[in-house]
Backbone as JSON, one array per atom type, in Angstrom:
{
  "sequence": "MIGISQTLSELLYKEAMPNGLTLLSGATGSGKTIFAAQYAQEMLLSGGKVLWITTEELPTTLKARMSRFGWSFEKSESERRLQIIDAVSPARLGFSENMGRGVLGLDPTGMLILITDQLRKNESSGSRFLVVVDSISRLLLSCDSKSVIDFVSCLSSRLENYGTQGMVTVAEGAHDDRILNSLIFSCGSTFRFKMKEEDQVRARQFRIETLRERKHDDRWKNYKITDSGLDIEI",
  "N": [[86.05, 73.06, 83.79], [86.76, 71.44, 80.78], [85.63, 70.36, 77.5], [85.61, 66.97, 76.1], [86.48, 66.89, 73.44], [88.03, 69.25, 73.24], [89.94, 68.68, 75.16], [91.24, 66.47, 73.97], [92.26, 67.8, 71.74], [94.16, 69.43, 72.96], [95.92, 67.47, 73.94], [96.81, 66.48, 71.58], [98.32, 68.45, 70.59], [96.94, 70.57, 69.37], [96.06, 69.45, 67.04], [93.6, 67.72, 65.02], [91.56, 64.88, 65.92], [92.35, 61.82, 64.31], [90.76, 60.08, 61.54], [89.21, 56.81, 61.63], [89.45, 53.94, 63.83], [89.22, 54.0, 67.36], [90.36, 52.4, 70.23], [88.98, 52.04, 73.35], [90.22, 51.24, 76.29], [90.02, 49.64, 79.4], [89.41, 49.0, 82.92], [86.28, 47.67, 84.15], [83.92, 50.13, 84.97], [85.64, 52.28, 84.83], [85.04, 54.44, 83.24], [84.82, 54.4, 80.47], [82.54, 54.18, 78.75], [81.22, 56.51, 79.45], [83.07, 58.41, 78.57], [82.98, 57.95, 75.76], [80.28, 58.56, 75.27], [80.2, 61.23, 76.04], [81.9, 62.39, 74.17], [80.4, 61.79, 71.91], [78.09, 63.29, 72.44], [79.13, 65.89, 72.27], [79.8, 65.92, 69.56], [77.27, 65.7, 68.4], [76.12, 68.11, 69.27], [77.59, 69.85, 67.77], [76.56, 69.53, 65.3], [77.01, 67.1, 64.08], [76.67, 63.51, 63.35], [75.72, 60.4, 64.92], [76.17, 56.94, 65.27], [75.3, 54.46, 67.41], [76.02, 51.4, 68.78], [74.81, 49.29, 71.11], [75.78, 46.73, 73.22], [75.62, 45.75, 75.75], [73.97, 47.13, 77.63], [70.54, 48.12, 77.76], [69.09, 50.41, 75.38], [67.37, 52.3, 76.63], [68.3, 52.21, 79.25], [70.92, 53.09, 78.89], [70.47, 55.76, 77.97], [69.15, 56.83, 80.19], [71.17, 56.64, 82.1], [73.09, 58.37, 81.04], [71.72, 60.73, 81.14], [72.08, 61.64, 83.66], [74.29, 63.2, 83.59], [73.42, 65.42, 82.43], [72.95, 65.18, 79.75], [70.9, 64.97, 77.0], [69.41, 62.95, 74.6], [67.17, 62.9, 73.04], [66.28, 64.94, 71.22], [68.25, 64.82, 69.21], [67.8, 62.22, 68.33], [65.2, 62.45, 67.31], [65.68, 64.11, 65.18], [67.05, 62.44, 63.61], [69.77, 62.3, 63.72], [71.06, 60.84, 65.53], [71.35, 57.43, 66.09], [70.55, 54.69, 67.95], [71.4, 51.44, 68.22], [70.05, 48.45, 69.29], [71.58, 45.72, 70.55], [71.23, 44.13, 72.64], [68.7, 43.16, 73.57], [67.8, 41.07, 71.64], [69.97, 39.36, 72.06], [69.63, 38.49, 74.66], [67.43, 36.96, 74.3], [68.4, 34.93, 72.86], [68.88, 35.23, 70.16], [70.83, 35.85, 67.18], [70.89, 37.29, 64.87], [70.25, 39.85, 62.35], [67.62, 41.77, 63.35], [66.01, 43.65, 62.24], [65.13, 47.15, 61.77], [66.75, 49.15, 64.09], [67.26, 47.14, 65.92], [69.59, 44.64, 66.72], [71.34, 41.56, 66.73], [74.0, 39.86, 68.58], [76.12, 39.76, 66.47], [78.92, 39.93, 64.7], [79.35, 40.11, 61.87], [76.85, 40.95, 60.9], [76.73, 43.4, 62.19], [78.82, 44.78, 60.95], [77.84, 44.95, 58.33], [75.56, 46.54, 58.74], [76.73, 48.91, 59.77], [78.35, 49.67, 57.6], [76.39, 50.21, 55.68], [75.22, 52.48, 56.84], [77.4, 54.21, 56.74], [77.68, 54.57, 53.99], [75.28, 55.86, 53.4], [75.67, 58.23, 54.75], [77.77, 59.36, 53.43], [77.35, 61.17, 51.27], [76.28, 63.34, 52.57], [78.12, 64.88, 53.9], [78.38, 65.34, 56.58], [79.93, 65.27, 59.84], [80.69, 62.17, 61.33], [80.21, 59.68, 63.74], [80.93, 56.47, 64.95], [80.05, 54.18, 67.42], [80.78, 51.3, 69.29], [79.73, 49.59, 71.97], [79.89, 47.06, 74.08], [83.03, 45.71, 72.87], [83.86, 43.64, 74.42], [81.59, 42.2, 75.22], [80.94, 40.98, 72.82], [83.21, 39.37, 72.47], [82.89, 37.56, 74.52], [80.73, 36.16, 73.67], [80.97, 35.36, 71.04], [83.06, 33.83, 68.48], [86.45, 34.53, 69.0], [88.25, 35.19, 66.92], [86.56, 36.02, 64.85], [85.56, 38.33, 65.96], [87.85, 39.92, 66.26], [88.55, 40.15, 63.57], [86.32, 41.59, 62.72], [86.73, 44.05, 64.09], [89.14, 44.87, 62.9], [88.36, 45.1, 60.18], [86.36, 47.04, 60.46], [87.85, 49.24, 61.35], [89.44, 49.79, 59.08], [87.41, 50.36, 57.25], [86.21, 52.64, 58.33], [88.3, 54.47, 58.11], [88.49, 54.58, 55.32], [86.09, 55.81, 54.69], [86.43, 58.25, 55.86], [85.76, 58.64, 58.58], [85.18, 58.72, 62.13], [85.53, 56.39, 64.86], [84.7, 54.54, 67.86], [85.44, 51.9, 70.08], [84.76, 49.96, 72.95], [86.53, 48.08, 75.45], [86.84, 45.72, 78.05], [89.41, 45.56, 80.29], [91.14, 42.82, 81.76], [89.2, 40.98, 81.39], [89.9, 39.5, 79.24], [92.52, 37.66, 77.54], [96.03, 38.58, 77.1], [96.84, 38.2, 74.46], [94.55, 38.52, 72.87], [93.86, 41.18, 73.52], [96.14, 42.53, 72.56], [95.88, 41.98, 69.85], [93.57, 43.41, 69.26], [94.45, 46.02, 69.81], [96.42, 46.26, 67.84], [94.77, 46.21, 65.62], [93.42, 48.58, 65.62], [93.47, 52.14, 65.0], [94.18, 53.82, 67.05], [94.73, 53.84, 70.63], [93.19, 54.37, 73.68], [93.8, 54.47, 77.09], [92.39, 53.62, 80.23], [92.74, 53.7, 83.68], [92.41, 52.51, 87.07], [93.1, 52.97, 90.53], [93.48, 52.27, 94.04], [94.05, 54.59, 96.55], [94.81, 55.22, 99.76], [92.21, 54.51, 100.5], [90.82, 55.92, 98.63], [89.59, 56.22, 95.4], [91.55, 56.51, 92.6], [91.81, 57.8, 89.31], [93.2, 57.43, 86.04], [94.09, 58.6, 82.77], [95.22, 57.92, 79.45], [96.64, 58.58, 76.28], [97.62, 56.05, 74.57], [98.48, 54.79, 72.16], [98.72, 56.22, 68.91], [98.4, 56.51, 65.65], [100.35, 58.21, 63.26], [100.14, 60.74, 64.4], [101.42, 63.27, 66.4], [101.53, 63.19, 69.9], [100.68, 63.74, 73.35], [101.67, 61.42, 75.57], [101.57, 60.94, 78.26], [100.38, 59.85, 81.5], [97.27, 61.07, 82.63], [95.48, 62.54, 85.26], [92.04, 62.04, 86.1], [88.58, 62.82, 86.8], [85.28, 61.62, 87.46], [82.63, 63.57, 87.08], [79.59, 65.49, 87.81], [79.13, 66.47, 85.35], [80.36, 64.88, 83.54], [83.43, 63.38, 82.28], [86.33, 64.78, 83.63], [89.31, 65.64, 82.65], [92.57, 66.19, 83.69], [94.75, 68.38, 82.28]],
  "CA": [[86.04, 71.78, 83.07], [86.65, 71.6, 79.33], [85.05, 69.19, 76.87], [86.51, 65.91, 75.66], [87.09, 67.27, 72.16], [89.07, 70.23, 73.5], [91.0, 67.97, 75.87], [92.01, 65.71, 72.99], [93.0, 68.76, 70.94], [95.34, 69.82, 73.74], [96.84, 66.34, 74.01], [97.32, 66.26, 70.22], [99.03, 69.68, 70.21], [96.03, 71.37, 68.53], [95.64, 68.72, 65.84], [92.32, 67.03, 65.15], [91.58, 63.42, 66.0], [92.32, 61.21, 62.98], [89.68, 59.14, 61.24], [89.54, 55.43, 61.95], [88.89, 53.37, 65.05], [89.94, 54.16, 68.62], [90.04, 51.42, 71.25], [88.93, 52.54, 74.72], [90.55, 50.04, 77.07], [90.14, 49.89, 80.83], [88.61, 48.15, 83.8], [84.86, 48.0, 84.28], [83.7, 51.24, 85.88], [86.67, 53.32, 84.71], [84.5, 55.62, 82.56], [84.96, 54.3, 79.01], [81.27, 54.5, 78.1], [80.97, 57.94, 79.68], [83.96, 59.13, 77.66], [82.44, 57.84, 74.4], [79.01, 59.28, 75.22], [80.51, 62.66, 76.12], [82.43, 62.77, 72.85], [79.26, 61.73, 71.0], [77.24, 64.44, 72.73], [79.78, 67.08, 71.71], [79.68, 65.86, 68.11], [75.87, 66.0, 68.06], [75.91, 69.53, 69.5], [78.27, 70.59, 66.7], [75.87, 69.26, 64.05], [77.39, 65.81, 63.52], [75.78, 62.37, 63.49], [76.29, 59.31, 65.71], [75.58, 55.61, 65.28], [75.76, 53.82, 68.65], [75.57, 50.01, 68.94], [74.97, 48.89, 72.51], [75.75, 45.27, 73.36], [75.59, 45.36, 77.17], [72.84, 47.71, 78.35], [69.44, 48.52, 76.9], [69.14, 51.84, 75.02], [66.7, 53.11, 77.65], [69.21, 52.29, 80.4], [72.03, 53.95, 78.48], [70.03, 57.16, 77.94], [68.87, 57.25, 81.57], [72.45, 56.8, 82.79], [73.76, 59.55, 80.51], [70.95, 61.93, 81.52], [72.6, 62.1, 84.95], [75.32, 64.2, 83.31], [72.77, 66.54, 81.76], [72.93, 64.95, 78.31], [69.63, 64.45, 76.49], [69.6, 62.53, 73.21], [65.88, 62.82, 72.36], [66.23, 65.85, 70.08], [69.11, 64.27, 68.15], [67.12, 61.05, 67.78], [64.05, 62.9, 66.51], [66.24, 64.7, 63.96], [67.73, 61.33, 62.93], [71.22, 62.47, 63.74], [71.53, 59.8, 66.45], [70.66, 56.15, 66.02], [71.05, 53.72, 68.92], [71.02, 50.09, 67.82], [69.97, 47.55, 70.43], [72.03, 44.34, 70.35], [71.07, 43.49, 73.93], [67.43, 42.43, 73.69], [67.82, 39.78, 70.95], [70.99, 38.49, 72.65], [69.04, 37.89, 75.85], [66.44, 35.99, 73.85], [69.09, 33.85, 72.17], [69.0, 35.47, 68.73], [72.12, 36.43, 66.78], [70.79, 37.78, 63.5], [69.66, 41.17, 62.21], [66.2, 41.68, 63.67], [65.28, 44.76, 61.65], [65.57, 48.5, 62.09], [66.87, 49.5, 65.49], [67.58, 45.99, 66.76], [70.62, 43.8, 66.1], [71.9, 40.58, 67.65], [75.45, 39.88, 68.76], [76.62, 39.16, 65.24], [79.88, 40.87, 64.14], [79.13, 40.3, 60.42], [75.66, 41.78, 60.76], [77.07, 44.75, 62.62], [79.64, 45.41, 59.92], [76.94, 45.26, 57.22], [74.73, 47.68, 59.14], [77.57, 50.11, 59.86], [78.75, 50.04, 56.24], [75.22, 50.81, 55.06], [75.08, 53.83, 57.38], [78.51, 55.01, 56.21], [77.35, 54.91, 52.6], [74.2, 56.85, 53.41], [76.18, 59.51, 55.25], [78.89, 59.83, 52.61], [76.99, 62.32, 50.44], [75.78, 64.45, 53.39], [79.24, 65.71, 54.32], [78.34, 65.55, 58.03], [80.83, 64.49, 60.68], [79.98, 60.96, 61.71], [80.9, 58.88, 64.75], [80.39, 55.13, 65.2], [80.46, 53.65, 68.73], [80.35, 49.95, 69.66], [79.96, 49.47, 73.42], [81.33, 46.96, 74.04], [83.6, 44.57, 72.19], [83.98, 42.55, 75.4], [80.38, 41.37, 75.16], [81.08, 40.15, 71.62], [84.26, 38.37, 72.7], [82.37, 36.54, 75.43], [79.6, 35.47, 73.05], [81.29, 34.95, 69.67], [84.43, 33.39, 68.23], [87.34, 35.69, 69.14], [88.82, 35.56, 65.63], [85.56, 36.77, 64.09], [85.45, 39.66, 66.57], [89.06, 40.67, 65.9], [88.4, 40.47, 62.14], [85.33, 42.66, 62.66], [87.37, 45.29, 64.52], [90.1, 45.25, 61.86], [87.61, 45.56, 59.0], [85.68, 48.28, 60.81], [88.85, 50.3, 61.38], [89.78, 50.13, 57.69], [86.24, 50.95, 56.61], [86.05, 54.0, 58.84], [89.34, 55.29, 57.48], [88.13, 54.77, 53.91], [84.96, 56.74, 54.61], [86.76, 59.48, 56.55], [84.87, 58.67, 59.74], [85.76, 58.31, 63.41], [84.81, 55.36, 65.59], [85.21, 54.14, 69.16], [84.96, 50.64, 70.63], [85.23, 49.78, 74.32], [86.88, 46.71, 75.84], [87.14, 45.63, 79.48], [90.67, 44.9, 80.64], [90.99, 41.81, 82.79], [88.23, 39.98, 80.96], [90.44, 38.79, 78.08], [93.96, 37.46, 77.67], [96.87, 39.59, 76.45], [96.9, 37.98, 73.01], [93.37, 39.14, 72.28], [93.98, 42.63, 73.67], [97.17, 43.0, 71.64], [95.32, 41.91, 68.5], [92.65, 44.54, 69.14], [95.26, 47.23, 69.74], [97.04, 46.27, 66.52], [93.74, 46.4, 64.6], [92.86, 49.93, 65.71], [94.39, 53.22, 64.71], [94.63, 54.44, 68.3], [94.29, 53.2, 71.86], [93.12, 55.2, 74.88], [93.78, 53.6, 78.27], [91.81, 54.13, 81.47], [93.1, 52.8, 84.78], [91.99, 52.92, 88.4], [93.84, 52.39, 91.66], [93.03, 52.75, 95.34], [95.08, 55.27, 97.33], [94.26, 55.64, 101.06], [90.77, 54.27, 100.41], [90.26, 56.83, 97.63], [89.81, 55.69, 94.05], [92.2, 57.45, 91.68], [91.65, 57.41, 87.92], [94.15, 58.04, 85.12], [93.81, 58.44, 81.34], [96.42, 58.07, 78.64], [96.64, 58.23, 74.86], [98.72, 55.1, 74.56], [98.97, 54.71, 70.77], [97.99, 57.06, 67.96], [99.18, 56.47, 64.43], [100.52, 59.39, 62.41], [99.83, 61.97, 65.11], [102.19, 63.58, 67.58], [100.6, 63.31, 71.01], [101.16, 63.65, 74.73], [101.32, 60.06, 76.01], [101.71, 60.82, 79.71], [99.15, 59.59, 82.23], [96.59, 62.26, 83.12], [94.44, 62.26, 86.24], [90.7, 62.51, 85.73], [87.49, 62.54, 87.72], [83.94, 61.54, 86.89], [81.86, 64.62, 87.76], [78.19, 65.57, 87.41], [79.1, 66.94, 83.97], [81.12, 63.94, 82.72], [84.84, 63.19, 82.62], [87.16, 65.97, 83.72], [90.7, 65.18, 82.54], [93.51, 67.25, 84.01], [95.8, 68.52, 81.28]],
  "C": [[85.88, 72.03, 81.57], [86.15, 70.29, 78.72], [86.1, 68.17, 76.44], [87.21, 66.29, 74.36], [88.23, 68.26, 72.35], [90.25, 69.6, 74.24], [91.88, 67.2, 74.9], [92.83, 66.63, 72.09], [94.27, 69.21, 71.66], [96.38, 68.7, 73.77], [97.44, 66.01, 72.64], [98.01, 67.51, 69.68], [98.27, 70.44, 69.13], [95.67, 70.69, 67.22], [94.33, 68.0, 66.1], [92.52, 65.53, 65.31], [91.52, 62.84, 64.59], [91.09, 60.35, 62.79], [90.15, 57.71, 61.53], [89.0, 55.06, 63.32], [89.8, 53.56, 66.25], [89.44, 53.12, 69.61], [90.09, 52.09, 72.61], [89.07, 51.35, 75.64], [90.7, 50.39, 78.54], [89.24, 48.98, 81.63], [87.15, 48.6, 83.8], [84.69, 49.11, 85.32], [84.7, 52.37, 85.77], [86.19, 54.54, 83.94], [84.58, 55.58, 81.05], [83.68, 54.7, 78.29], [80.93, 55.98, 78.27], [81.81, 58.79, 78.74], [83.38, 59.14, 76.24], [81.14, 58.64, 74.26], [79.22, 60.8, 75.26], [81.04, 63.17, 74.78], [81.3, 62.78, 71.83], [78.34, 62.93, 71.19], [77.82, 65.72, 72.15], [79.7, 67.09, 70.19], [78.26, 66.21, 67.67], [75.6, 67.5, 68.22], [76.56, 70.39, 68.41], [77.67, 70.29, 65.33], [76.2, 67.93, 63.41], [76.35, 64.73, 63.76], [76.5, 61.24, 64.24], [75.47, 58.05, 65.5], [76.17, 54.87, 66.47], [75.17, 52.41, 68.7], [75.86, 49.6, 70.37], [74.79, 47.39, 72.63], [75.56, 44.82, 74.8], [74.4, 45.91, 77.94], [71.79, 48.19, 77.36], [69.56, 50.01, 76.56], [68.48, 52.74, 76.06], [67.59, 53.28, 78.88], [70.38, 53.21, 80.1], [71.63, 55.42, 78.54], [69.74, 57.68, 79.34], [70.17, 57.5, 82.33], [73.16, 58.07, 82.34], [73.02, 60.84, 80.87], [71.42, 62.49, 82.86], [73.68, 63.16, 84.77], [74.73, 65.42, 82.59], [72.71, 66.39, 80.25], [71.6, 64.33, 77.91], [69.79, 64.16, 75.0], [68.29, 62.53, 72.4], [65.81, 63.7, 71.12], [67.06, 65.32, 68.91], [68.48, 63.04, 67.5], [65.96, 61.46, 66.88], [64.5, 63.52, 65.18], [67.0, 63.68, 63.13], [69.22, 61.57, 62.76], [71.88, 61.5, 64.72], [70.68, 58.56, 66.27], [71.33, 55.19, 67.0], [70.5, 52.35, 68.54], [71.11, 49.15, 69.01], [70.42, 46.14, 70.03], [71.85, 43.53, 71.62], [69.83, 42.6, 73.97], [67.43, 41.1, 72.95], [68.85, 38.83, 71.52], [70.42, 37.78, 73.87], [68.01, 36.82, 75.49], [67.07, 34.84, 73.06], [69.21, 34.03, 70.68], [70.38, 36.06, 68.41], [72.07, 36.88, 65.33], [70.17, 39.17, 63.49], [68.16, 41.05, 62.39], [65.39, 42.83, 63.09], [65.78, 46.09, 62.18], [65.6, 48.73, 63.6], [67.23, 48.36, 66.42], [68.57, 45.09, 66.02], [71.15, 42.83, 67.12], [73.41, 40.71, 67.75], [76.12, 39.13, 67.62], [77.59, 40.15, 64.58], [79.68, 41.14, 62.65], [77.93, 41.2, 60.18], [75.93, 43.22, 61.15], [77.87, 45.48, 61.56], [78.8, 45.81, 58.71], [76.11, 46.51, 57.54], [75.55, 48.97, 59.18], [77.97, 50.6, 58.47], [77.6, 50.72, 55.5], [75.02, 52.25, 55.54], [76.2, 54.75, 56.88], [78.23, 55.45, 54.78], [76.28, 55.98, 52.54], [74.69, 58.22, 53.84], [77.2, 60.14, 54.32], [78.55, 61.1, 51.84], [76.56, 63.54, 51.26], [76.89, 65.41, 53.81], [79.27, 65.98, 55.81], [79.42, 64.74, 58.73], [80.04, 63.33, 61.25], [80.84, 60.18, 62.69], [80.17, 57.57, 64.93], [80.94, 54.64, 66.54], [79.92, 52.24, 68.88], [80.74, 49.74, 71.11], [79.22, 48.24, 73.93], [81.74, 45.73, 73.22], [83.72, 43.37, 73.14], [82.77, 41.62, 75.36], [80.41, 40.46, 73.93], [82.09, 39.03, 71.84], [83.78, 37.24, 73.6], [81.27, 35.7, 74.81], [79.93, 34.87, 71.69], [82.72, 34.44, 69.6], [85.36, 34.6, 68.24], [87.93, 36.14, 67.81], [87.83, 36.39, 64.81], [85.41, 38.18, 64.64], [86.66, 40.51, 66.21], [89.02, 41.05, 64.42], [87.4, 41.61, 61.95], [85.96, 44.01, 63.02], [88.36, 45.78, 63.46], [89.41, 45.8, 60.62], [86.92, 46.89, 59.27], [86.65, 49.45, 60.81], [89.2, 50.75, 59.97], [88.62, 50.83, 56.99], [86.02, 52.39, 57.06], [87.08, 54.94, 58.23], [88.99, 55.58, 56.03], [87.01, 55.78, 53.73], [85.22, 58.06, 55.34], [85.93, 59.71, 57.8], [85.6, 58.19, 60.99], [84.89, 57.24, 64.06], [85.48, 55.05, 66.91], [84.61, 52.79, 69.55], [85.55, 50.5, 72.03], [85.54, 48.32, 74.57], [87.28, 46.73, 77.32], [88.45, 44.89, 79.71], [90.42, 43.93, 81.79], [90.01, 40.72, 82.43], [88.76, 39.11, 79.83], [91.95, 38.64, 78.23], [94.72, 38.49, 76.84], [96.91, 39.43, 74.94], [95.73, 38.66, 72.31], [93.47, 40.66, 72.35], [95.02, 43.2, 72.72], [96.68, 42.99, 70.2], [94.36, 43.07, 68.26], [93.41, 45.86, 69.0], [95.89, 47.37, 68.36], [96.03, 46.61, 65.42], [93.19, 47.82, 64.56], [93.92, 50.99, 65.43], [94.93, 53.89, 65.96], [94.06, 53.69, 69.49], [94.33, 54.2, 73.0], [92.97, 54.27, 76.08], [93.19, 54.34, 79.47], [92.22, 53.16, 82.59], [92.66, 53.41, 86.12], [92.89, 52.27, 89.44], [93.34, 53.03, 92.95], [94.22, 53.37, 96.09], [94.43, 55.8, 98.61], [92.74, 55.61, 101.02], [90.05, 55.26, 99.49], [90.59, 56.3, 96.25], [90.38, 56.77, 93.14], [92.09, 56.91, 90.25], [92.67, 58.14, 87.05], [93.82, 57.65, 83.68], [95.09, 58.67, 80.56], [96.12, 57.76, 77.18], [97.85, 57.34, 74.65], [99.33, 54.94, 73.17], [98.11, 55.61, 69.91], [98.84, 57.18, 66.7], [99.17, 57.83, 63.73], [100.09, 60.69, 63.08], [100.79, 62.12, 66.29], [101.23, 63.79, 68.74], [101.32, 63.22, 72.34], [100.71, 62.29, 75.26], [101.52, 59.85, 77.5], [100.35, 60.54, 80.35], [98.6, 60.9, 82.78], [95.52, 61.85, 84.14], [93.1, 62.75, 85.73], [89.7, 62.11, 86.8], [86.2, 62.4, 86.92], [83.06, 62.48, 87.71], [80.39, 64.55, 87.32], [78.05, 65.99, 85.95], [79.86, 66.01, 83.02], [82.55, 63.8, 83.18], [85.56, 64.53, 82.59], [88.61, 65.52, 83.78], [91.64, 66.35, 82.76], [94.63, 67.27, 82.97], [96.72, 69.69, 81.6]]
}
């Protein structure tokens, strides 16, 4: 099994992933969050930094779920190379404003302000930086869709300007095609995850569907979710 970063390098014919925002699109349970967390873990191990905004599950739940794959984020958090922002707790209490360090409501404008502040702080460090928002679907179900699409578009442009990578997840089937197409148009790249049942066995496939300014292999690739994360057959 090879890492996500190496897998993407193979699919991009040895080129690096471009800066900007990547949309991870697929059904619930297809492995989008695992993919993002695995990529984040590899970036942290290589000395990079990660800002993760969770809108659906508590940070403690996220870390416990990822620990099943052997990934521990405590050291990176203590070194301040990983920051997990909780947008779940205030949302459950009915808040939608910035609640202070480490906590954020389901407010796209507040999220953009917070992310921009972190991008500025990281700019002088020269460290590789990854921003993850998991998930956009929770925002779409709680906020005006236009404000969410504007947030994604602005975030994509901001990440490109700061030379930074980002990933956002969205659940297919929860939103209409117009919204999904707008999100795809707003992002620099789109990775698709799909599942199907074959003889009572669940089969999973991954594809780099769109990727601006990069030659890439856009064929569907089979993958499995193992004890070590996603294993994509290339």
